[in-house]
PDB file as gemmi writes it, atoms N, CA and C in Angstrom:
CRYST1    1.000    1.000    1.000  90.00  90.00  90.00 P 1                      
ATOM      1  N   UNK A   1      10.993   1.532   0.093  1.00  0.00           N  
ATOM      2  CA  UNK A   1      12.074   2.080   0.860  1.00  0.00           C  
ATOM      3  C   UNK A   1      11.550   2.684   2.169  1.00  0.00           C  
ATOM      4  N   UNK A   2      10.460   3.427   2.087  1.00  0.00           N  
ATOM      5  CA  UNK A   2       9.918   4.075   3.282  1.00  0.00           C  
ATOM      6  C   UNK A   2       9.476   3.045   4.329  1.00  0.00           C  
ATOM      7  N   UNK A   3       8.895   1.944   3.876  1.00  0.00           N  
ATOM      8  CA  UNK A   3       8.443   0.920   4.818  1.00  0.00           C  
ATOM      9  C   UNK A   3       9.627   0.335   5.582  1.00  0.00           C  
ATOM     10  N   UNK A   4      10.698   0.003   4.886  1.00  0.00           N  
ATOM     11  CA  UNK A   4      11.868  -0.589   5.537  1.00  0.00           C  
ATOM     12  C   UNK A   4      12.634   0.426   6.378  1.00  0.00           C  
ATOM     13  N   UNK A   5      12.470   1.699   6.069  1.00  0.00           N  
ATOM     14  CA  UNK A   5      13.089   2.756   6.872  1.00  0.00           C  
ATOM     15  C   UNK A   5      12.201   3.154   8.047  1.00  0.00           C  
ATOM     16  N   UNK A   6      11.071   2.463   8.199  1.00  0.00           N  
ATOM     17  CA  UNK A   6      10.097   2.698   9.262  1.00  0.00           C  
ATOM     18  C   UNK A   6       9.512   4.112   9.210  1.00  0.00           C  
ATOM     19  N   UNK A   7       9.377   4.641   8.015  1.00  0.00           N  
ATOM     20  CA  UNK A   7       8.744   5.935   7.778  1.00  0.00           C  
ATOM     21  C   UNK A   7       7.308   5.649   7.336  1.00  0.00           C  
ATOM     22  N   UNK A   8       6.515   5.155   8.294  1.00  0.00           N  
ATOM     23  CA  UNK A   8       5.182   4.642   8.006  1.00  0.00           C  
ATOM     24  C   UNK A   8       4.213   5.719   7.542  1.00  0.00           C  
ATOM     25  N   UNK A   9       4.312   6.901   8.093  1.00  0.00           N  
ATOM     26  CA  UNK A   9       3.446   7.995   7.654  1.00  0.00           C  
ATOM     27  C   UNK A   9       3.734   8.338   6.193  1.00  0.00           C  
ATOM     28  N   UNK A  10       4.989   8.259   5.800  1.00  0.00           N  
ATOM     29  CA  UNK A  10       5.362   8.505   4.403  1.00  0.00           C  
ATOM     30  C   UNK A  10       4.793   7.455   3.475  1.00  0.00           C  
ATOM     31  N   UNK A  11       4.816   6.204   3.910  1.00  0.00           N  
ATOM     32  CA  UNK A  11       4.230   5.118   3.114  1.00  0.00           C  
ATOM     33  C   UNK A  11       2.747   5.399   2.885  1.00  0.00           C  
ATOM     34  N   UNK A  12       2.050   5.753   3.940  1.00  0.00           N  
ATOM     35  CA  UNK A  12       0.618   6.017   3.830  1.00  0.00           C  
ATOM     36  C   UNK A  12       0.339   7.204   2.923  1.00  0.00           C  
ATOM     37  N   UNK A  13       1.130   8.248   3.026  1.00  0.00           N  
ATOM     38  CA  UNK A  13       0.921   9.430   2.184  1.00  0.00           C  
ATOM     39  C   UNK A  13       1.110   9.086   0.708  1.00  0.00           C  
ATOM     40  N   UNK A  14       2.151   8.335   0.405  1.00  0.00           N  
ATOM     41  CA  UNK A  14       2.404   7.943  -0.982  1.00  0.00           C  
ATOM     42  C   UNK A  14       1.287   7.045  -1.504  1.00  0.00           C  
ATOM     43  N   UNK A  15       0.915   6.055  -0.713  1.00  0.00           N  
ATOM     44  CA  UNK A  15      -0.107   5.098  -1.153  1.00  0.00           C  
ATOM     45  C   UNK A  15      -1.475   5.739  -1.274  1.00  0.00           C  
ATOM     46  N   UNK A  16      -1.825   6.621  -0.353  1.00  0.00           N  
ATOM     47  CA  UNK A  16      -3.122   7.295  -0.427  1.00  0.00           C  
ATOM     48  C   UNK A  16      -3.216   8.168  -1.668  1.00  0.00           C  
ATOM     49  N   UNK A  17      -2.089   8.715  -2.098  1.00  0.00           N  
ATOM     50  CA  UNK A  17      -2.081   9.519  -3.318  1.00  0.00           C  
ATOM     51  C   UNK A  17      -2.109   8.637  -4.566  1.00  0.00           C  
ATOM     52  N   UNK A  18      -1.494   7.459  -4.485  1.00  0.00           N  
ATOM     53  CA  UNK A  18      -1.358   6.600  -5.664  1.00  0.00           C  
ATOM     54  C   UNK A  18      -2.562   5.709  -5.922  1.00  0.00           C  
ATOM     55  N   UNK A  19      -3.158   5.134  -4.889  1.00  0.00           N  
ATOM     56  CA  UNK A  19      -4.233   4.147  -5.077  1.00  0.00           C  
ATOM     57  C   UNK A  19      -5.392   4.690  -5.923  1.00  0.00           C  
ATOM     58  N   UNK A  20      -5.857   5.917  -5.726  1.00  0.00           N  
ATOM     59  CA  UNK A  20      -6.986   6.391  -6.547  1.00  0.00           C  
ATOM     60  C   UNK A  20      -6.685   6.437  -8.052  1.00  0.00           C  
ATOM     61  N   UNK A  21      -5.457   6.654  -8.432  1.00  0.00           N  
ATOM     62  CA  UNK A  21      -5.126   6.730  -9.860  1.00  0.00           C  
ATOM     63  C   UNK A  21      -4.746   5.370 -10.440  1.00  0.00           C  
ATOM     64  N   UNK A  22      -4.749   4.350  -9.603  1.00  0.00           N  
ATOM     65  CA  UNK A  22      -4.380   3.013 -10.054  1.00  0.00           C  
ATOM     66  C   UNK A  22      -5.586   2.103 -10.247  1.00  0.00           C  
ATOM     67  N   UNK A  23      -6.742   2.672 -10.509  1.00  0.00           N  
ATOM     68  CA  UNK A  23      -7.960   1.889 -10.663  1.00  0.00           C  
ATOM     69  C   UNK A  23      -8.077   1.161 -11.984  1.00  0.00           C  
ATOM     70  N   UNK A  24      -7.330   1.573 -12.983  1.00  0.00           N  
ATOM     71  CA  UNK A  24      -7.370   0.923 -14.289  1.00  0.00           C  
ATOM     72  C   UNK A  24      -6.859  -0.513 -14.171  1.00  0.00           C  
ATOM     73  N   UNK A  25      -7.539  -1.478 -14.781  1.00  0.00           N  
ATOM     74  CA  UNK A  25      -7.117  -2.882 -14.669  1.00  0.00           C  
ATOM     75  C   UNK A  25      -5.664  -3.137 -15.088  1.00  0.00           C  
ATOM     76  N   UNK A  26      -5.149  -2.330 -15.997  1.00  0.00           N  
ATOM     77  CA  UNK A  26      -3.758  -2.524 -16.424  1.00  0.00           C  
ATOM     78  C   UNK A  26      -2.763  -2.143 -15.326  1.00  0.00           C  
ATOM     79  N   UNK A  27      -3.237  -1.488 -14.290  1.00  0.00           N  
ATOM     80  CA  UNK A  27      -2.376  -1.079 -13.182  1.00  0.00           C  
ATOM     81  C   UNK A  27      -2.667  -1.865 -11.903  1.00  0.00           C  
ATOM     82  N   UNK A  28      -3.334  -2.999 -12.037  1.00  0.00           N  
ATOM     83  CA  UNK A  28      -3.749  -3.786 -10.874  1.00  0.00           C  
ATOM     84  C   UNK A  28      -2.568  -4.220 -10.010  1.00  0.00           C  
ATOM     85  N   UNK A  29      -1.459  -4.585 -10.634  1.00  0.00           N  
ATOM     86  CA  UNK A  29      -0.287  -5.026  -9.855  1.00  0.00           C  
ATOM     87  C   UNK A  29       0.224  -3.901  -8.960  1.00  0.00           C  
ATOM     88  N   UNK A  30       0.262  -2.684  -9.489  1.00  0.00           N  
ATOM     89  CA  UNK A  30       0.736  -1.541  -8.699  1.00  0.00           C  
ATOM     90  C   UNK A  30      -0.263  -1.184  -7.603  1.00  0.00           C  
ATOM     91  N   UNK A  31      -1.549  -1.301  -7.906  1.00  0.00           N  
ATOM     92  CA  UNK A  31      -2.576  -1.022  -6.899  1.00  0.00           C  
ATOM     93  C   UNK A  31      -2.440  -1.982  -5.726  1.00  0.00           C  
ATOM     94  N   UNK A  32      -2.280  -3.261  -6.013  1.00  0.00           N  
ATOM     95  CA  UNK A  32      -2.129  -4.266  -4.956  1.00  0.00           C  
ATOM     96  C   UNK A  32      -0.860  -4.030  -4.151  1.00  0.00           C  
ATOM     97  N   UNK A  33       0.186  -3.626  -4.836  1.00  0.00           N  
ATOM     98  CA  UNK A  33       1.440  -3.334  -4.147  1.00  0.00           C  
ATOM     99  C   UNK A  33       1.238  -2.179  -3.162  1.00  0.00           C  
ATOM    100  N   UNK A  34       0.540  -1.148  -3.593  1.00  0.00           N  
ATOM    101  CA  UNK A  34       0.258  -0.010  -2.697  1.00  0.00           C  
ATOM    102  C   UNK A  34      -0.631  -0.428  -1.531  1.00  0.00           C  
ATOM    103  N   UNK A  35      -1.643  -1.240  -1.795  1.00  0.00           N  
ATOM    104  CA  UNK A  35      -2.512  -1.710  -0.722  1.00  0.00           C  
ATOM    105  C   UNK A  35      -1.729  -2.542   0.293  1.00  0.00           C  
ATOM    106  N   UNK A  36      -0.826  -3.384  -0.191  1.00  0.00           N  
ATOM    107  CA  UNK A  36      -0.010  -4.207   0.700  1.00  0.00           C  
ATOM    108  C   UNK A  36       0.920  -3.343   1.549  1.00  0.00           C  
ATOM    109  N   UNK A  37       1.533  -2.350   0.927  1.00  0.00           N  
ATOM    110  CA  UNK A  37       2.418  -1.451   1.672  1.00  0.00           C  
ATOM    111  C   UNK A  37       1.639  -0.622   2.682  1.00  0.00           C  
ATOM    112  N   UNK A  38       0.488  -0.100   2.267  1.00  0.00           N  
ATOM    113  CA  UNK A  38      -0.341   0.696   3.182  1.00  0.00           C  
ATOM    114  C   UNK A  38      -0.812  -0.158   4.355  1.00  0.00           C  
ATOM    115  N   UNK A  39      -1.223  -1.382   4.078  1.00  0.00           N  
ATOM    116  CA  UNK A  39      -1.651  -2.281   5.148  1.00  0.00           C  
ATOM    117  C   UNK A  39      -0.524  -2.590   6.116  1.00  0.00           C  
ATOM    118  N   UNK A  40       0.662  -2.794   5.593  1.00  0.00           N  
ATOM    119  CA  UNK A  40       1.816  -3.070   6.452  1.00  0.00           C  
ATOM    120  C   UNK A  40       2.170  -1.849   7.296  1.00  0.00           C  
ATOM    121  N   UNK A  41       2.083  -0.672   6.703  1.00  0.00           N  
ATOM    122  CA  UNK A  41       2.362   0.562   7.453  1.00  0.00           C  
ATOM    123  C   UNK A  41       1.324   0.772   8.548  1.00  0.00           C  
ATOM    124  N   UNK A  42       0.067   0.516   8.236  1.00  0.00           N  
ATOM    125  CA  UNK A  42      -0.991   0.655   9.249  1.00  0.00           C  
ATOM    126  C   UNK A  42      -0.779  -0.345  10.380  1.00  0.00           C  
ATOM    127  N   UNK A  43      -0.354  -1.552  10.043  1.00  0.00           N  
ATOM    128  CA  UNK A  43      -0.055  -2.553  11.075  1.00  0.00           C  
ATOM    129  C   UNK A  43       1.037  -2.040  12.003  1.00  0.00           C  
ATOM    130  N   UNK A  44       2.088  -1.513  11.412  1.00  0.00           N  
ATOM    131  CA  UNK A  44       3.209  -1.008  12.209  1.00  0.00           C  
ATOM    132  C   UNK A  44       2.795   0.145  13.114  1.00  0.00           C  
ATOM    133  N   UNK A  45       1.818   0.920  12.668  1.00  0.00           N  
ATOM    134  CA  UNK A  45       1.328   2.042  13.469  1.00  0.00           C  
ATOM    135  C   UNK A  45       0.265   1.623  14.482  1.00  0.00           C  
ATOM    136  N   UNK A  46      -0.135   0.356  14.459  1.00  0.00           N  
ATOM    137  CA  UNK A  46      -1.133  -0.140  15.401  1.00  0.00           C  
ATOM    138  C   UNK A  46      -2.568   0.093  14.975  1.00  0.00           C  
ATOM    139  N   UNK A  47      -2.762   0.519  13.744  1.00  0.00           N  
ATOM    140  CA  UNK A  47      -4.104   0.754  13.210  1.00  0.00           C  
ATOM    141  C   UNK A  47      -4.609  -0.538  12.554  1.00  0.00           C  
ATOM    142  N   UNK A  48      -4.902  -1.528  13.372  1.00  0.00           N  
ATOM    143  CA  UNK A  48      -5.191  -2.866  12.876  1.00  0.00           C  
ATOM    144  C   UNK A  48      -6.453  -2.983  12.018  1.00  0.00           C  
ATOM    145  N   UNK A  49      -7.565  -2.335  12.362  1.00  0.00           N  
ATOM    146  CA  UNK A  49      -8.745  -2.442  11.491  1.00  0.00           C  
ATOM    147  C   UNK A  49      -8.479  -1.867  10.085  1.00  0.00           C  
ATOM    148  N   UNK A  50      -7.797  -0.735  10.041  1.00  0.00           N  
ATOM    149  CA  UNK A  50      -7.474  -0.108   8.742  1.00  0.00           C  
ATOM    150  C   UNK A  50      -6.476  -0.982   7.980  1.00  0.00           C  
ATOM    151  N   UNK A  51      -5.515  -1.568   8.682  1.00  0.00           N  
ATOM    152  CA  UNK A  51      -4.542  -2.463   8.056  1.00  0.00           C  
ATOM    153  C   UNK A  51      -5.250  -3.660   7.432  1.00  0.00           C  
ATOM    154  N   UNK A  52      -6.156  -4.258   8.185  1.00  0.00           N  
ATOM    155  CA  UNK A  52      -6.886  -5.419   7.685  1.00  0.00           C  
ATOM    156  C   UNK A  52      -7.725  -5.056   6.461  1.00  0.00           C  
ATOM    157  N   UNK A  53      -8.271  -3.856   6.452  1.00  0.00           N  
ATOM    158  CA  UNK A  53      -9.055  -3.402   5.300  1.00  0.00           C  
ATOM    159  C   UNK A  53      -8.185  -3.363   4.034  1.00  0.00           C  
ATOM    160  N   UNK A  54      -7.015  -2.747   4.131  1.00  0.00           N  
ATOM    161  CA  UNK A  54      -6.105  -2.670   2.974  1.00  0.00           C  
ATOM    162  C   UNK A  54      -5.645  -4.061   2.536  1.00  0.00           C  
ATOM    163  N   UNK A  55      -5.212  -4.861   3.494  1.00  0.00           N  
ATOM    164  CA  UNK A  55      -4.673  -6.181   3.176  1.00  0.00           C  
ATOM    165  C   UNK A  55      -5.760  -7.101   2.622  1.00  0.00           C  
ATOM    166  N   UNK A  56      -6.943  -7.043   3.183  1.00  0.00           N  
ATOM    167  CA  UNK A  56      -8.047  -7.868   2.698  1.00  0.00           C  
ATOM    168  C   UNK A  56      -8.469  -7.468   1.288  1.00  0.00           C  
ATOM    169  N   UNK A  57      -8.466  -6.193   1.015  1.00  0.00           N  
ATOM    170  CA  UNK A  57      -8.798  -5.720  -0.330  1.00  0.00           C  
ATOM    171  C   UNK A  57      -7.817  -6.282  -1.346  1.00  0.00           C  
ATOM    172  N   UNK A  58      -6.539  -6.236  -1.018  1.00  0.00           N  
ATOM    173  CA  UNK A  58      -5.524  -6.771  -1.926  1.00  0.00           C  
ATOM    174  C   UNK A  58      -5.697  -8.282  -2.109  1.00  0.00           C  
ATOM    175  N   UNK A  59      -5.952  -8.999  -1.025  1.00  0.00           N  
ATOM    176  CA  UNK A  59      -6.155 -10.449  -1.106  1.00  0.00           C  
ATOM    177  C   UNK A  59      -7.367 -10.777  -1.971  1.00  0.00           C  
ATOM    178  N   UNK A  60      -8.470 -10.077  -1.764  1.00  0.00           N  
ATOM    179  CA  UNK A  60      -9.684 -10.317  -2.543  1.00  0.00           C  
ATOM    180  C   UNK A  60      -9.451 -10.060  -4.032  1.00  0.00           C  
ATOM    181  N   UNK A  61      -8.703  -9.000  -4.341  1.00  0.00           N  
ATOM    182  CA  UNK A  61      -8.399  -8.717  -5.739  1.00  0.00           C  
ATOM    183  C   UNK A  61      -7.527  -9.824  -6.340  1.00  0.00           C  
ATOM    184  N   UNK A  62      -6.560 -10.308  -5.572  1.00  0.00           N  
ATOM    185  CA  UNK A  62      -5.699 -11.387  -6.057  1.00  0.00           C  
ATOM    186  C   UNK A  62      -6.478 -12.673  -6.272  1.00  0.00           C  
ATOM    187  N   UNK A  63      -7.391 -12.950  -5.354  1.00  0.00           N  
ATOM    188  CA  UNK A  63      -8.187 -14.172  -5.467  1.00  0.00           C  
ATOM    189  C   UNK A  63      -9.141 -14.136  -6.660  1.00  0.00           C  
ATOM    190  N   UNK A  64      -9.595 -12.939  -7.030  1.00  0.00           N  
ATOM    191  CA  UNK A  64     -10.545 -12.840  -8.136  1.00  0.00           C  
ATOM    192  C   UNK A  64      -9.855 -12.786  -9.499  1.00  0.00           C  
ATOM    193  N   UNK A  65      -8.626 -12.245  -9.543  1.00  0.00           N  
ATOM    194  CA  UNK A  65      -7.939 -12.132 -10.829  1.00  0.00           C  
ATOM    195  C   UNK A  65      -6.438 -11.968 -10.580  1.00  0.00           C  
ATOM    196  N   UNK A  66      -5.682 -12.970 -10.950  1.00  0.00           N  
ATOM    197  CA  UNK A  66      -4.232 -12.934 -10.742  1.00  0.00           C  
ATOM    198  C   UNK A  66      -3.558 -12.033 -11.785  1.00  0.00           C  
ATOM    199  N   UNK A  67      -2.537 -11.318 -11.324  1.00  0.00           N  
ATOM    200  CA  UNK A  67      -1.709 -10.509 -12.224  1.00  0.00           C  
ATOM    201  C   UNK A  67      -0.245 -10.732 -11.866  1.00  0.00           C  
ATOM    202  N   UNK A  68       0.621 -10.189 -12.697  1.00  0.00           N  
ATOM    203  CA  UNK A  68       2.050 -10.357 -12.495  1.00  0.00           C  
ATOM    204  C   UNK A  68       2.470  -9.839 -11.110  1.00  0.00           C  
ATOM    205  N   UNK A  69       3.387 -10.510 -10.529  1.00  0.00           N  
ATOM    206  CA  UNK A  69       3.986 -10.167  -9.235  1.00  0.00           C  
ATOM    207  C   UNK A  69       3.055 -10.328  -8.037  1.00  0.00           C  
ATOM    208  N   UNK A  70       1.938 -11.009  -8.192  1.00  0.00           N  
ATOM    209  CA  UNK A  70       1.070 -11.279  -7.037  1.00  0.00           C  
ATOM    210  C   UNK A  70       1.817 -12.069  -5.969  1.00  0.00           C  
ATOM    211  N   UNK A  71       2.707 -12.951  -6.381  1.00  0.00           N  
ATOM    212  CA  UNK A  71       3.472 -13.756  -5.424  1.00  0.00           C  
ATOM    213  C   UNK A  71       4.286 -12.844  -4.507  1.00  0.00           C  
ATOM    214  N   UNK A  72       4.848 -11.794  -5.071  1.00  0.00           N  
ATOM    215  CA  UNK A  72       5.665 -10.869  -4.277  1.00  0.00           C  
ATOM    216  C   UNK A  72       4.775 -10.050  -3.351  1.00  0.00           C  
ATOM    217  N   UNK A  73       3.670  -9.596  -3.870  1.00  0.00           N  
ATOM    218  CA  UNK A  73       2.720  -8.818  -3.081  1.00  0.00           C  
ATOM    219  C   UNK A  73       2.181  -9.654  -1.930  1.00  0.00           C  
ATOM    220  N   UNK A  74       1.925 -10.930  -2.192  1.00  0.00           N  
ATOM    221  CA  UNK A  74       1.392 -11.809  -1.154  1.00  0.00           C  
ATOM    222  C   UNK A  74       2.375 -11.946   0.008  1.00  0.00           C  
ATOM    223  N   UNK A  75       3.672 -11.918  -0.276  1.00  0.00           N  
ATOM    224  CA  UNK A  75       4.664 -11.983   0.808  1.00  0.00           C  
ATOM    225  C   UNK A  75       4.564 -10.754   1.706  1.00  0.00           C  
ATOM    226  N   UNK A  76       4.382  -9.591   1.113  1.00  0.00           N  
ATOM    227  CA  UNK A  76       4.227  -8.358   1.898  1.00  0.00           C  
ATOM    228  C   UNK A  76       2.945  -8.428   2.718  1.00  0.00           C  
ATOM    229  N   UNK A  77       1.885  -8.922   2.115  1.00  0.00           N  
ATOM    230  CA  UNK A  77       0.597  -9.049   2.814  1.00  0.00           C  
ATOM    231  C   UNK A  77       0.710 -10.012   3.993  1.00  0.00           C  
ATOM    232  N   UNK A  78       1.312 -11.153   3.754  1.00  0.00           N  
ATOM    233  CA  UNK A  78       1.475 -12.146   4.838  1.00  0.00           C  
ATOM    234  C   UNK A  78       2.307 -11.572   5.980  1.00  0.00           C  
ATOM    235  N   UNK A  79       3.322 -10.815   5.658  1.00  0.00           N  
ATOM    236  CA  UNK A  79       4.125 -10.156   6.688  1.00  0.00           C  
ATOM    237  C   UNK A  79       3.288  -9.161   7.478  1.00  0.00           C  
ATOM    238  N   UNK A  80       2.463  -8.391   6.788  1.00  0.00           N  
ATOM    239  CA  UNK A  80       1.593  -7.433   7.462  1.00  0.00           C  
ATOM    240  C   UNK A  80       0.554  -8.101   8.346  1.00  0.00           C  
ATOM    241  N   UNK A  81       0.076  -9.260   7.905  1.00  0.00           N  
ATOM    242  CA  UNK A  81      -0.923  -9.979   8.699  1.00  0.00           C  
ATOM    243  C   UNK A  81      -0.313 -10.611   9.959  1.00  0.00           C  
ATOM    244  N   UNK A  82       0.939 -11.014   9.876  1.00  0.00           N  
ATOM    245  CA  UNK A  82       1.550 -11.652  11.041  1.00  0.00           C  
ATOM    246  C   UNK A  82       1.986 -10.601  12.025  1.00  0.00           C  
TER     247      UNK A  82                                                      
END                                                                             
């Protein structure tokens, strides 16, 4: 919701708080979702190196081990990259 409302700082605050607790493999889908949202928010703010870091991390995780909803996460990532 925050991303679509263009509340990019809010997206980053939520994701920065969530990503550290999502390290368990059973939460990989949520971790990737947060990385994709954070990367998209960083892109919108013009922080391109940081955006690429988040988006690349999510892509690398998807490439190494697929989990549920990766297809949806990949759409967010592709949007952030473009």
